[in-house]
C-alpha positions in Angstrom: 0.0 0.2 0.2 1.6 3.4 -1.0 1.0 6.3 1.2 -2.0 7.5 -1.1 -4.3 4.7 -0.9 -6.5 3.6 2.4 -9.1 5.6 4.2 -6.6 6.2 7.3 -3.5 7.4 4.8 -6.0 10.1 2.8 -8.5 11.3 5.8 -6.0 14.0 6.8 -7.1 15.8 3.6 -10.6 15.5 4.4 -12.3 19.1 3.3 -9.3 20.7 2.3 -7.9 22.0 -0.9 -5.6 19.8 -2.2 -3.5 19.4 -5.5 -3.2 15.8 -7.2 -0.6 14.9 -9.5 -1.5 11.4 -11.1 1.5 9.0 -12.9 -0.1 10.3 -16.3 1.2 13.7 -14.8 -2.1 15.2 -14.7 -2.7 17.9 -12.2 -6.4 18.2 -10.3 -7.0 21.1 -7.8 -10.1 21.0 -5.8 -11.7 20.1 -2.6 -11.4 16.6 -1.5 -14.9 15.5 -0.5 -15.1 11.7 -0.9 -13.1 8.3 -0.4 -14.8 5.4 -2.0 -13.6 2.2 -1.0 -12.8 -0.7 -3.6 -15.6 -2.8 -3.0 -18.2 0.3 -3.7 -16.4 0.8 -6.7 -17.0 0.2 -10.5 -13.9 -1.2 -11.4 -13.3 -2.6 -7.9 -10.5 -0.1 -7.5 -10.7 2.5 -4.5 -10.9 6.4 -5.6 -10.9 9.8 -4.4 -13.5 12.7 -5.2 -12.3 16.5 -6.0 -15.1 18.8 -6.0 -14.3 22.3 -7.9 -16.3 25.3 -9.2 -17.4 23.2 -12.1 -17.1 19.1 -11.6 -16.1 16.7 -9.4 -13.0 14.7 -11.0 -12.9 10.9 -9.6 -9.4 9.9 -9.6 -8.4 6.3 -8.8 -5.6 6.0 -5.8 -3.4 4.2 -7.5 -2.7 5.8 -10.2 -1.8 9.2 -7.7 1.7 9.9 -7.5 1.9 13.2 -5.3 -0.7 15.2 -2.9 -0.3 18.6 -1.6 -2.6 20.7 0.4 -3.1 24.2 -1.3 -3.9 27.0 0.6 
């Protein structure tokens, strides 16, 4: 398990504005709002949701290489 998987590792970001960088070098910035465990997701991969003023992004946690809190 990497440091960006599992609810215990991710709950510290709850309701905070964060910047997420993925393995594909995509960058997403928004408020971390939802954690979805693998068993509740199709395909069965855990994910987080970021809320932005225009939309929600659902990001699979195994694809995350960095998360930082944005003030």
